[in-house]
C-alpha positions in Angstrom: -34.3 -52.9 20.0 -33.2 -56.1 21.1 -35.6 -56.9 24.0 -33.8 -59.7 26.6 -35.6 -58.6 29.9 -38.7 -60.6 29.3 -38.6 -62.3 32.9 -38.8 -58.5 34.5 -41.9 -57.5 32.1 -42.9 -58.3 28.9 -44.4 -56.2 26.2 -48.0 -56.3 25.4 -49.4 -57.3 22.7 -51.3 -55.2 20.5 -54.7 -57.7 20.8 -54.6 -57.0 24.9 -54.0 -53.4 24.5 -57.4 -53.3 22.1 -58.8 -55.2 24.8 -57.9 -52.9 27.3 -59.2 -49.9 25.8 -62.6 -51.3 24.6 -63.7 -52.8 27.6 -62.5 -49.5 29.4 -64.7 -47.8 27.0 -68.0 -49.6 27.1 -67.8 -52.0 30.5 -66.4 -48.7 32.6 -69.3 -49.7 35.0 -68.8 -51.1 38.6 -69.2 -55.4 38.4 -70.9 -54.9 41.6 -73.2 -52.1 41.0 -77.1 -53.3 40.7 -78.0 -51.9 37.3 -77.7 -52.8 34.2 -74.4 -51.5 33.4 -72.7 -52.7 36.1 -74.6 -56.5 35.2 -72.9 -55.9 31.9 -69.2 -55.7 33.5 -70.0 -58.6 36.0 -71.0 -60.6 33.0 -67.4 -59.8 31.3 -65.7 -60.4 34.3 -67.3 -63.9 34.3 -66.6 -64.7 31.0 -62.8 -63.8 31.9 -62.8 -65.9 34.8 -64.2 -68.9 33.1 -61.7 -68.4 30.1 -58.7 -68.5 32.5 -59.9 -71.2 34.5 -60.3 -73.2 31.1 -56.6 -72.3 30.3 -55.4 -73.6 33.7 -58.0 -76.5 33.7 -59.7 -75.4 37.5 -63.2 -74.4 38.4 -64.1 -70.9 37.6 -64.8 -70.7 41.4 -61.2 -71.6 42.5 -59.7 -68.0 40.6 -59.2 -65.0 43.0 -57.8 -61.8 40.8 -55.1 -59.5 42.2 -52.7 -56.9 41.2 -50.0 -59.3 40.2 -47.2 -61.4 41.6 -46.4 -59.9 44.5 -50.3 -59.7 45.9 -50.9 -63.2 45.4 -48.0 -64.5 47.1 -48.5 -62.3 49.9 -52.2 -63.4 50.1 -51.0 -67.3 49.9 -48.4 -67.4 52.2 -49.7 -64.9 55.2 -53.3 -65.9 54.4 -52.6 -69.6 55.1 -50.1 -68.9 57.7 -52.7 -67.0 60.1 -55.8 -68.9 59.3 -54.6 -72.0 60.4 -51.7 -71.2 62.8 -54.1 -72.8 65.7 -53.0 -76.1 63.8 -49.3 -75.2 63.8 -46.7 -72.3 63.3 -44.4 -74.2 60.7 -43.8 -73.1 57.6 -41.3 -74.8 54.7 -40.0 -72.8 51.8 -36.5 -72.7 49.7 -33.7 -70.0 50.3 -34.0 -69.3 46.9 -37.6 -67.7 46.8 -38.6 -64.5 44.9 -38.2 -61.1 47.6 -42.2 -61.2 47.3 -42.0 -64.9 49.0 -38.7 -64.1 51.1 -39.5 -61.1 52.7 -43.3 -62.5 53.6 -41.3 -65.4 55.2 -39.3 -63.0 57.0 -42.4 -60.7 58.3 -43.9 -64.0 59.5 -40.9 -64.8 61.6 -41.5 -61.7 63.3 -44.9 -62.9 64.2 -44.1 -65.7 66.1 -44.0 -68.7 62.9 -40.7 -70.9 62.7 -39.5 -71.0 58.9 -37.5 -73.8 57.5 -35.4 -72.8 54.5 -34.3 -75.6 52.3 -30.7 -75.4 50.9 -30.4 -75.8 47.6 -27.4 -77.7 45.4 -25.2 -75.8 43.0 -28.0 -76.2 39.9 -30.9 -74.5 42.3 -32.3 -77.5 43.1 -34.1 -78.5 46.4 -33.8 -81.8 47.4 -36.7 -84.1 47.9 -34.9 -86.1 51.3 -34.6 -82.7 52.7 -38.1 -81.4 52.8 -38.9 -85.0 54.1 -36.8 -84.5 57.2 -38.2 -80.8 57.2 -41.6 -81.5 57.6 -42.8 -81.8 61.5 -46.4 -82.6 63.0 -46.9 -78.6 63.1 -46.2 -77.6 59.4 -49.3 -76.3 57.6 -47.9 -74.9 54.6 -45.2 -75.9 52.0 -44.2 -73.1 49.2 -41.8 -72.3 46.6 -41.1 -71.0 43.5 -41.8 -73.3 39.9 -39.8 -71.7 38.2 -36.5 -69.2 40.1 -36.6 -65.8 38.5 -33.1 -65.2 38.4 -31.8 -68.8 36.7 -34.6 -70.8 35.2 -33.9 -73.6 37.7 -36.9 -75.6 37.8 -38.2 -77.2 40.7 -39.2 -80.7 40.8 -42.5 -79.4 42.1 -44.6 -82.9 41.0 -42.2 -84.7 43.4 -42.7 -82.1 46.1 -46.6 -82.1 45.6 -46.5 -85.9 45.9 -44.8 -85.9 49.7 -47.3 -82.7 50.5 -50.0 -84.9 49.7 -49.1 -87.4 52.3 -50.0 -85.2 55.2 -53.4 -84.0 55.0 -53.0 -80.8 56.8 -50.1 -79.3 55.0 -50.9 -76.5 51.9 -48.8 -76.5 49.3 -47.9 -73.0 47.0 -46.3 -72.7 44.1 -44.6 -69.3 42.9 -45.4 -69.6 39.2 -45.2 -66.1 37.7 -42.1 -67.1 35.7 -43.2 -70.5 34.5 -46.6 -69.7 33.3 -47.1 -70.6 29.9 -43.4 -71.9 29.6 -42.9 -74.3 31.7 -46.0 -76.9 32.2 -48.1 -77.3 36.0 -50.8 -79.1 35.8 -52.5 -77.5 39.3 -55.1 -80.4 40.0 -52.8 -83.4 38.8 -49.6 -82.4 40.9 -51.6 -81.1 44.0 -51.4 -78.0 44.0 -53.4 -75.7 46.9 -52.3 -72.1 45.6 -50.7 -71.1 42.5 -49.8 -67.4 41.8 -49.7 -66.0 38.0 -48.9 -62.4 36.9 -50.3 -60.7 33.6 -47.4 -59.0 32.7 -45.1 -61.9 32.3 -47.6 -63.0 29.5 -47.7 -59.9 28.0 -50.2 -58.6 29.8 -50.8 -55.8 31.6 -49.0 -54.4 34.7 -51.1 -54.4 37.8 -53.3 -57.1 37.2 -52.5 -61.0 38.2 -54.6 -64.1 39.7 -53.7 -66.4 42.6 -55.3 -70.0 42.5 -57.3 -71.1 45.4 -58.0 -74.9 45.5 -61.6 -75.2 46.4 -62.0 -76.3 50.2 -58.6 -74.2 50.8 -59.5 -71.4 53.2 -57.2 -68.2 54.0 -57.1 -64.9 56.0 -57.8 -62.5 53.4 -54.8 -59.3 53.4 -57.9 -57.1 51.9 -61.4 -56.4 53.5 -64.1 -54.0 53.1 -66.1 -55.7 50.4 -67.9 -59.3 48.9 -65.4 -59.3 45.4 -63.2 -62.5 44.9 -65.3 -64.8 47.2 -64.0 -62.3 50.3 -60.6 -63.6 49.7 -59.5 -59.9 47.8 -61.8 -57.0 48.5 -61.6 -54.4 46.2 -63.5 -53.3 43.0 -62.1 -55.5 40.3 -60.0 -54.4 37.6 -62.3 -55.7 34.6 -60.3 -54.2 31.9 -57.0 -55.2 33.2 -58.8 -59.0 33.8 -60.3 -59.1 30.4 -56.6 -58.1 28.7 -55.4 -61.0 31.2 -57.5 -63.6 29.9 -56.4 -62.6 26.3 -52.9 -62.2 26.8 -52.6 -66.1 29.0 -54.4 -67.5 25.7 -52.2 -65.8 23.3 -49.3 -66.9 25.2 -50.5 -70.6 26.0 -51.1 -70.9 22.5 -47.3 -69.5 21.5 -46.0 -72.2 23.6 -47.8 -74.9 21.8 -46.1 -73.8 18.2 -43.2 -71.7 19.1 -41.4 -73.7 22.0 -38.9 -75.3 19.8 -37.8 -71.7 18.7 -37.6 -70.6 22.0 -35.2 -73.6 22.9 -33.3 -73.0 20.2 -32.6 -69.0 21.3 -31.5 -70.8 24.9 -29.2 -73.1 22.8 -27.6 -70.5 20.7 -26.5 -68.7 24.0 -25.6 -71.5 26.0 -22.9 -72.6 23.0 -22.2 -68.7 22.6 -21.7 -67.6 26.1 -19.2 -70.7 26.6 -16.7 -69.2 23.9 -16.4 -65.8 25.5 -13.5 -65.3 27.9 -14.4 -64.7 31.4 -18.0 -65.8 30.9 -19.3 -68.6 33.8 -23.1 -69.4 32.9 -25.1 -70.0 36.2 -28.0 -71.8 34.9 -27.7 -75.2 34.6 -28.4 -76.9 31.5 -30.9 -79.6 32.5 -33.9 -78.7 34.8 -34.1 -74.9 34.0 -36.8 -73.2 31.8 -36.4 -72.4 27.8 -36.6 -68.8 28.5 -33.3 -67.8 31.5 -30.0 -67.7 31.2 -27.8 -66.5 33.5 -24.0 -65.7 33.3 -21.5 -64.3 35.7 -18.7 -62.2 33.8 -15.6 -62.5 35.8 -14.5 -58.5 37.1 -16.6 -56.7 35.7 -19.6 -55.2 37.6 -22.9 -55.8 35.9 -24.2 -52.6 35.8 -21.0 -51.2 33.6 -21.9 -53.8 31.4 -26.0 -53.6 31.3 -25.3 -50.1 30.4 -22.8 -50.7 27.8 -25.4 -53.0 26.2 -27.9 -50.4 26.4 -26.0 -47.9 24.3 -25.9 -50.6 21.7 -30.1 -51.1 22.0 -29.6 -54.5 23.7 -31.6 -55.1 26.7 -31.2 -57.1 29.5 -30.8 -57.3 33.3 -29.2 -58.4 36.6 -31.7 -60.1 38.8 -35.3 -59.9 40.1 -36.6 -56.4 39.0 -37.6 -56.3 42.5 -34.2 -56.5 44.0 -32.1 -55.4 40.8 -31.4 -51.7 42.0 -30.0 -53.2 45.7 -26.9 -53.8 44.0 -24.6 -56.1 45.7 -24.0 -60.2 44.7 -27.1 -62.1 43.9 -28.8 -64.2 47.6 -29.9 -67.0 44.7 -26.2 -67.4 43.1 -24.4 -67.4 46.8 -27.1 -70.3 48.2 -26.7 -72.1 45.0 -22.7 -72.2 46.7 -21.0 -69.7 44.0 -19.1 -67.4 45.6 -19.5 -63.6 46.2 -17.3 -62.6 42.9 -19.5 -64.8 40.8 -22.9 -64.1 42.5 -22.0 -60.4 42.2 -21.1 -60.2 38.7 -24.2 -62.0 37.0 -26.1 -61.0 34.1 -29.6 -62.1 33.0 -30.8 -62.6 30.1 -34.7 -63.4 29.7 -36.1 -64.0 26.0 -40.0 -64.5 24.6 -41.5 -66.4 21.8 -40.9 -63.6 19.6 -37.1 -63.6 20.2 -34.9 -64.9 17.4 -31.4 -66.8 17.0 -30.4 -63.6 14.9 -31.3 -61.5 17.9 -29.5 -64.1 19.8 -26.3 -64.0 17.7 -26.4 -60.2 17.5 -26.5 -60.0 21.3 -23.6 -62.2 21.6 -21.1 -60.8 19.3 -22.1 -56.9 21.1 -21.5 -58.8 24.2 -17.8 -60.2 23.1 -17.2 -56.4 22.0 -18.1 -54.7 25.2 -16.4 -57.1 27.5 -13.6 -56.6 25.1 -13.5 -53.0 25.7 -14.6 -52.6 29.1 -11.8 -54.9 30.1 -9.0 -52.6 28.0 -10.4 -49.6 29.7 -10.2 -51.5 32.9 -6.4 -52.3 32.3 
């Protein structure tokens, strides 16, 4: 099996699964319970929080555990909007956000908020000048992806943070689900107030994630009914999942330090190989893009046909965000980049992990070229 759909989800590390099983068996009590077993679970939860905070170079009190990226984005966007709407109802984002953010902004529009969707260029990048022009006295939030989930484009978060810092009443939220442990993002240094992370993108388990909330930032809770997570997210914590996430994040960040060049080598292999295949157009920019996402279009071939052809050869890739991959039609992200309907409706995404190899990339390129040729023969 060759698995190149790591932006949809990653295979959990064995150590992560072992941690989950051990904690589930030994520390199954509710961490809010007053008895000693509850205290043991709470201590483990505290240790995991400290471990993750250390990896992110933030304070443990700034970590809010969630069920994943979708919930984290919803809490950050809606939580800030509703908590601070008395100061203004204007929010700035981009036209190429993940559906969990994009649809949150669309919902806010139904609640009387004014949303500015910044355009992007053909590389998928926003303009700092456009951001500056979009800011108003009533702006309360700037929210955007760090790494685009479809194309891998890296937004200039540092420069955006510098602009936002000039306006003391504006909060800055970054969706770092695709960037974590792949592209550095110093939260404190770059002026980020809220940041979303998901465990299953770093070889953790689905259903676990976190939201970084800078000390002093207030937001309206989406879930109420308990004192958990600093009253920002009520509900009994998933202790086993959280402990597993701490292990997964540590292991993946270790891999980033030791295997990043290998990841870049795999990406470069794909870039060079795809350019040689007739009818293939690269959508991921060579500059300002993450080391693990390669997006391309194949002229005249439906992506689902090609995906199923590769599937039969035990190679697994995808089209776009897993949250919207079954919708079909053109990619909203590629359309916003100005690539046109044909190109946007024939896109394939390859997403790698630190465990993938150059040999796997070469094999995939060979099979891809064969299958494209076979499909075109049938279509004639």
